[in-house]
C-alpha positions as CSV (number, residue, x, y, z in Angstrom):
1,X,-14.2,-1.7,-20.7
2,X,-10.9,-2.8,-19.1
3,X,-11.5,-5.1,-16.0
4,X,-10.9,-3.3,-12.6
5,X,-8.0,-4.4,-10.7
6,X,-8.8,-4.4,-7.0
7,X,-5.8,-3.7,-4.5
8,X,-5.1,-3.1,-0.9
9,X,-2.9,-2.8,1.9
10,X,-2.3,-4.5,5.3
11,X,-2.6,-2.4,8.3
12,X,-2.3,-2.8,12.0
13,X,-4.6,-5.9,12.9
14,X,-6.4,-5.5,9.4
15,X,-6.7,-4.8,5.6
16,X,-7.5,-1.9,3.5
17,X,-9.2,-2.8,0.1
18,X,-9.5,-0.3,-2.8
19,X,-12.3,-0.5,-5.4
20,X,-13.3,1.4,-8.6
21,X,-14.8,4.1,-6.5
22,X,-14.5,3.5,-2.8
23,X,-11.8,2.1,-0.2
24,X,-12.7,0.5,3.0
25,X,-10.6,-0.7,6.1
26,X,-11.6,-3.6,8.2
27,X,-9.8,-4.0,11.6
28,X,-10.1,-6.7,14.2
29,X,-10.7,-5.0,17.6
30,X,-9.5,-6.4,20.8
31,X,-13.0,-7.7,21.7
32,X,-13.2,-9.6,18.5
33,X,-15.5,-7.4,16.6
34,X,-14.4,-6.2,13.1
35,X,-14.4,-2.4,12.9
36,X,-15.4,-1.5,9.2
37,X,-15.1,1.8,7.5
38,X,-15.8,2.8,3.8
39,X,-15.0,6.2,2.1
40,X,-14.9,7.6,-1.4
41,X,-12.0,7.6,-3.6
42,X,-10.8,10.9,-5.2
43,X,-12.6,11.7,-8.6
44,X,-9.5,14.0,-9.8
45,X,-8.6,11.4,-12.6
46,X,-12.1,11.5,-14.1
47,X,-12.0,15.4,-14.0
48,X,-8.5,15.9,-15.0
49,X,-7.9,13.5,-18.0
50,X,-4.0,14.3,-18.0
51,X,-3.8,12.4,-14.7
52,X,-4.2,9.3,-16.5
53,X,-1.3,9.9,-19.0
54,X,1.5,7.4,-18.9
55,X,4.2,8.2,-16.4
56,X,2.0,10.8,-14.6
57,X,-0.9,8.3,-13.7
58,X,1.9,6.5,-11.8
59,X,3.0,9.6,-9.7
60,X,-0.5,10.7,-8.9
61,X,-1.4,6.8,-8.0
62,X,1.6,6.8,-5.6
63,X,0.6,10.1,-3.8
64,X,-3.2,8.8,-3.7
65,X,-2.1,5.3,-2.3
66,X,0.1,6.9,0.4
67,X,-2.7,9.3,1.6
68,X,-5.2,6.7,1.7
69,X,-2.8,4.2,3.3
70,X,-1.9,6.9,6.0
71,X,-5.7,7.4,6.8
72,X,-6.1,3.5,6.9
73,X,-3.2,3.3,9.2
74,X,-4.5,5.9,11.5
75,X,-7.9,4.1,11.7
76,X,-6.3,0.8,12.5
77,X,-4.0,2.2,15.0
78,X,-7.1,3.6,17.0
79,X,-9.3,0.6,16.7
80,X,-6.7,-2.2,17.4
81,X,-6.0,-1.2,20.8
82,X,-8.1,-1.7,24.1
83,X,-10.6,1.2,24.9
84,X,-8.6,2.1,28.0
85,X,-5.6,2.8,25.7
86,X,-7.5,4.2,22.8
87,X,-6.3,7.3,21.4
88,X,-7.7,9.9,19.0
89,X,-7.2,9.6,15.3
90,X,-4.6,11.9,13.6
91,X,-5.9,15.2,12.6
92,X,-5.1,16.4,9.0
93,X,-2.4,18.4,10.0
94,X,-0.8,15.7,12.0
95,X,-1.2,13.3,9.1
96,X,0.4,15.7,6.8
97,X,3.3,15.8,9.2
98,X,3.7,12.2,9.4
99,X,3.7,11.9,5.8
100,X,6.2,14.7,5.6
101,X,8.4,12.9,8.2
102,X,8.1,9.7,6.3
103,X,9.3,11.2,3.1
104,X,12.5,12.8,4.8
105,X,13.3,9.4,6.5
106,X,13.1,7.8,3.0
107,X,15.4,10.5,1.6
108,X,17.7,10.2,4.3
109,X,17.9,6.3,4.3
110,X,17.6,5.4,0.8
111,X,19.0,8.5,-1.2
112,X,21.6,10.5,1.1
113,X,23.0,7.5,2.9
114,X,23.9,5.4,0.0
115,X,25.4,8.7,-1.5
116,X,27.5,9.2,1.5
117,X,28.6,5.6,1.9
118,X,29.7,5.6,-1.7
119,X,31.7,8.8,-1.5
120,X,33.2,7.3,1.7
121,X,34.1,3.9,-0.3
122,X,35.5,5.9,-3.0
123,X,37.8,8.2,-0.7
124,X,39.2,4.8,0.7
125,X,40.2,3.5,-2.6
126,X,41.7,6.6,-3.9
127,X,38.8,8.3,-5.5
128,X,39.1,6.2,-8.6
129,X,35.3,6.2,-9.1
130,X,34.8,10.1,-9.2
131,X,31.2,10.7,-10.4
132,X,31.3,8.1,-13.2
133,X,29.3,5.0,-13.9
134,X,30.8,3.0,-11.2
135,X,29.8,5.7,-8.5
136,X,26.1,5.3,-9.6
137,X,26.3,1.4,-9.7
138,X,28.0,1.2,-6.4
139,X,25.3,3.6,-4.9
140,X,22.7,1.7,-6.3
141,X,24.0,-1.6,-5.0
142,X,24.2,-0.1,-1.6
143,X,20.6,1.2,-1.8
144,X,19.2,-2.2,-2.5
145,X,21.1,-3.7,0.3
146,X,19.8,-1.3,2.7
147,X,16.3,-1.8,1.5
148,X,16.6,-5.6,1.8
149,X,18.4,-5.3,5.2
150,X,15.4,-3.1,6.4
151,X,12.7,-5.3,5.3
152,X,14.3,-8.5,6.6
153,X,15.0,-6.9,10.1
154,X,11.5,-5.4,10.5
155,X,10.1,-9.0,9.6
156,X,11.4,-10.3,12.6
157,X,9.5,-7.9,15.0
158,X,6.3,-9.7,16.1
159,X,3.8,-6.9,15.3
160,X,5.4,-6.6,11.9
161,X,4.8,-10.1,11.3
162,X,1.1,-10.0,12.0
163,X,0.9,-7.0,9.7
164,X,2.7,-9.3,7.0
165,X,0.1,-12.1,7.9
166,X,-2.8,-9.5,7.0
167,X,-0.7,-8.8,3.9
168,X,-0.8,-12.3,2.9
169,X,-4.7,-12.4,3.8
170,X,-5.3,-9.4,1.2
171,X,-3.5,-11.2,-1.4
172,X,-5.5,-14.4,-0.9
173,X,-8.7,-12.9,-1.0
174,X,-8.0,-10.9,-4.0
175,X,-6.6,-13.9,-5.9
176,X,-9.6,-15.9,-5.0
177,X,-11.8,-13.2,-6.2
178,X,-10.1,-13.2,-9.6
179,X,-10.2,-16.9,-9.8
180,X,-14.0,-16.9,-9.4
181,X,-14.1,-18.5,-6.0
182,X,-16.8,-18.0,-3.2
183,X,-14.9,-16.2,-0.4
184,X,-15.2,-18.7,2.0
185,X,-12.0,-18.4,4.3
186,X,-11.3,-22.2,3.5
187,X,-11.4,-21.4,-0.2
188,X,-9.3,-18.0,0.0
189,X,-6.6,-20.1,2.1
190,X,-5.9,-22.3,-0.9
191,X,-4.4,-19.3,-2.8
192,X,-0.7,-18.1,-2.6
193,X,0.3,-15.0,-0.4
194,X,2.1,-13.8,-3.4
195,X,0.5,-11.6,-6.1
196,X,1.7,-9.7,-9.1
197,X,0.2,-6.3,-8.3
198,X,1.7,-6.2,-4.9
199,X,3.3,-2.8,-3.7
200,X,6.3,-5.0,-2.9
201,X,6.7,-5.4,-6.6
202,X,6.5,-1.7,-7.2
203,X,9.1,-1.0,-4.6
204,X,11.5,-3.4,-6.2
205,X,10.7,-2.2,-9.6
206,X,11.6,1.3,-8.1
207,X,14.8,0.1,-6.8
208,X,16.1,-1.5,-10.1
209,X,14.6,1.2,-12.5
210,X,16.7,3.7,-10.3
211,X,19.7,2.0,-11.2
212,X,19.4,2.7,-14.7
213,X,17.5,6.1,-14.5
214,X,19.8,7.4,-11.8
215,X,22.9,6.4,-13.6
216,X,22.0,8.0,-17.1
217,X,20.7,11.0,-15.2
218,X,23.8,11.4,-13.3
219,X,26.3,11.1,-16.4
220,X,24.0,13.3,-18.6
221,X,23.9,16.1,-15.6
222,X,27.2,15.7,-13.6
223,X,28.1,17.8,-10.7
224,X,29.8,21.0,-11.6
225,X,33.6,20.7,-11.3
226,X,35.4,21.8,-8.2
227,X,32.8,20.7,-5.7
228,X,33.9,19.4,-2.2
229,X,32.7,15.9,-1.4
230,X,29.8,17.0,0.6
231,X,28.7,19.5,-2.2
232,X,28.8,16.5,-4.6
233,X,26.6,14.3,-2.2
234,X,24.0,17.2,-2.0
235,X,24.0,17.6,-5.7
236,X,23.6,13.8,-6.2
237,X,20.7,13.8,-3.5
238,X,18.7,16.8,-5.2
239,X,19.1,15.2,-8.7
240,X,17.9,11.9,-7.4
241,X,14.8,13.6,-5.7
242,X,14.1,15.4,-9.1
243,X,14.2,12.0,-11.0
244,X,12.1,10.2,-8.4
245,X,8.7,11.0,-10.1
246,X,10.5,9.6,-13.4
247,X,11.3,6.3,-11.5
248,X,8.1,6.0,-9.7
249,X,6.2,6.6,-13.1
250,X,8.2,4.0,-15.0
251,X,7.9,1.5,-12.0
252,X,3.9,2.1,-12.0
253,X,3.8,1.3,-15.9
254,X,5.9,-1.8,-15.3
255,X,3.4,-3.0,-12.8
256,X,0.5,-2.5,-15.1
257,X,2.3,-4.3,-17.9
258,X,2.8,-7.1,-15.3
259,X,-1.0,-7.3,-14.4
260,X,-1.9,-7.0,-18.2
261,X,0.6,-9.5,-19.8
262,X,1.4,-11.8,-16.8
263,X,1.5,-14.8,-19.2
264,X,4.4,-13.3,-21.1
265,X,7.7,-15.0,-20.1
266,X,9.8,-11.7,-20.3
267,X,7.3,-9.9,-18.2
268,X,7.2,-12.9,-15.7
269,X,11.0,-12.7,-15.4
270,X,10.9,-9.1,-14.8
271,X,8.4,-9.3,-12.2
272,X,10.1,-12.4,-10.5
273,X,12.1,-10.4,-8.1
274,X,9.2,-8.7,-6.5
275,X,7.5,-12.0,-6.0
276,X,10.6,-13.3,-4.2
277,X,10.7,-10.3,-1.8
278,X,7.1,-11.1,-0.9
279,X,8.4,-14.1,0.7
280,X,9.5,-11.7,3.4
281,X,6.7,-9.1,3.4
282,X,3.7,-11.8,3.3
283,X,3.2,-14.4,5.6
284,X,0.6,-17.3,6.0
285,X,-2.6,-15.7,7.7
286,X,-5.1,-17.5,10.0
287,X,-8.7,-17.9,9.3
288,X,-9.5,-14.9,11.5
289,X,-7.3,-12.7,9.4
290,X,-8.6,-14.0,6.3
291,X,-12.3,-13.0,7.5
292,X,-11.1,-9.5,8.1
293,X,-9.7,-9.3,4.7
294,X,-12.9,-10.7,3.3
295,X,-15.0,-8.0,5.1
296,X,-12.8,-5.2,3.8
297,X,-13.1,-6.5,0.1
298,X,-16.9,-7.2,0.6
299,X,-17.3,-3.4,1.3
300,X,-15.6,-2.3,-2.1
301,X,-17.1,-4.9,-4.5
302,X,-20.4,-3.7,-6.0
303,X,-23.3,-5.7,-4.6
304,X,-24.6,-7.0,-7.9
305,X,-21.0,-8.4,-8.8
306,X,-20.8,-10.4,-5.7
307,X,-24.1,-12.3,-5.5
308,X,-23.3,-15.8,-4.3
309,X,-19.7,-15.0,-4.1
310,X,-19.4,-13.9,-0.5
311,X,-20.6,-16.3,2.0
312,X,-23.2,-16.3,4.9
313,X,-21.0,-18.0,7.4
314,X,-18.8,-15.3,8.4
315,X,-19.9,-14.9,12.0
316,X,-17.7,-12.0,13.6
317,X,-20.0,-9.1,14.7
318,X,-19.2,-6.0,12.5
319,X,-19.1,-2.4,13.8
320,X,-19.6,0.2,11.0
321,X,-18.1,3.6,11.8
322,X,-20.1,6.6,12.1
323,X,-19.9,8.7,8.9
324,X,-19.1,5.7,6.7
325,X,-20.5,5.2,3.3
326,X,-23.3,2.9,3.2
327,X,-22.5,-1.0,3.1
328,X,-24.4,-4.1,2.3
329,X,-23.1,-7.0,3.7
330,X,-24.3,-10.7,3.1
331,X,-24.2,-11.9,6.9
332,X,-23.2,-10.1,9.8
333,X,-24.4,-8.9,13.3
334,X,-24.0,-5.4,12.2
335,X,-24.1,-2.6,14.7
336,X,-23.4,1.1,14.0
337,X,-21.0,3.2,15.9
338,X,-22.3,6.6,17.1
339,X,-19.9,9.9,16.8
340,X,-18.3,9.0,20.2
341,X,-17.4,5.5,18.9
342,X,-20.0,3.6,21.0
343,X,-22.3,0.9,19.3
344,X,-25.8,0.0,19.3
345,X,-27.4,-3.3,18.4
346,X,-28.9,-3.5,15.3
347,X,-32.4,-5.1,14.7
348,X,-32.1,-8.5,13.1
349,X,-33.4,-9.6,9.8
350,X,-32.5,-9.1,6.2
351,X,-29.0,-8.4,4.8
352,X,-27.4,-5.9,6.7
353,X,-27.5,-2.5,5.2
354,X,-26.6,0.9,6.4
355,X,-28.0,4.0,4.9
356,X,-25.5,7.3,4.9
357,X,-25.8,9.2,7.9
358,X,-26.5,13.0,7.8
359,X,-22.8,13.6,8.7
360,X,-21.6,11.1,6.2
361,X,-18.9,12.2,3.8
362,X,-19.4,13.7,0.8
363,X,-17.4,12.4,-2.7
364,X,-14.2,14.4,-2.6
365,X,-14.3,17.0,-5.5
366,X,-11.0,19.0,-4.5
367,X,-8.3,16.2,-4.8
């Protein structure tokens, strides 16, 4: 059986980790407690084998990761603010609207804007590019510049820098586990904040592969003759949206190759730009942030796999969300939230374990 590759995502004051059949999010609350929530991942790939086919699996993984990521962000946004400022978690409809808005924003910034800018540059130099190779190359260059400028600019925001610190904590925790370490914060902290399977690597692969795929696609299916400049822009935008699943699928396969063949010199060279970009998207975490990442990771690793690998010296109290999947923690002052989010002390003694509540989530069968 192929080894399972753990992954995750930084959220507001916390970390989401994903295992073989569940995902968990741990968030540092303003009172110092760690809020922990654990849910099933989708069983769709097991029930629909075609979702595991090359290229298709990348598109599915992207949609699934975005869905889980938005849920984790919603949880963290709720739990990371003081109680007097606490907001209700987003409903399913609101979550869908947020994802739709994010998709439109992505299309506007990274597809529409580069196309318009390239058409403008072409007009200034006498329309010498037309819809040929140079148009697609210049457009791709502008897209990459916008992407890098966006990441660099948000890294200057203090709240985003904290998210990037949790991103570093996520990477360190996974790397320490993969190297057989006991997940003591001091042990975890020795590892790099850079990781080859990072979503940042996926994004830079998307940007680089888009240069080739969009150029080839644009040359094979050029816009009809006689279109006005704005008509050509719309045509290019639509074509790029249609080709986006191909780009995402190819990038995912590249990421899998990087994980499986990380010692290959050519593969390492291909993955290098993504690692360089992580110098922006990850920052050095502190011990408290690493502890949060460990708690999230602990919740998704099977108990029999982590015997002796998770320390008994993590002292921050943990609050388990009402309706969460049951978890077993090696050491914690564990309390359980009621449906209103209030917490009650747990009796002491033994490894803290919470059994599923009657209102706990069933394994999703409709995804």
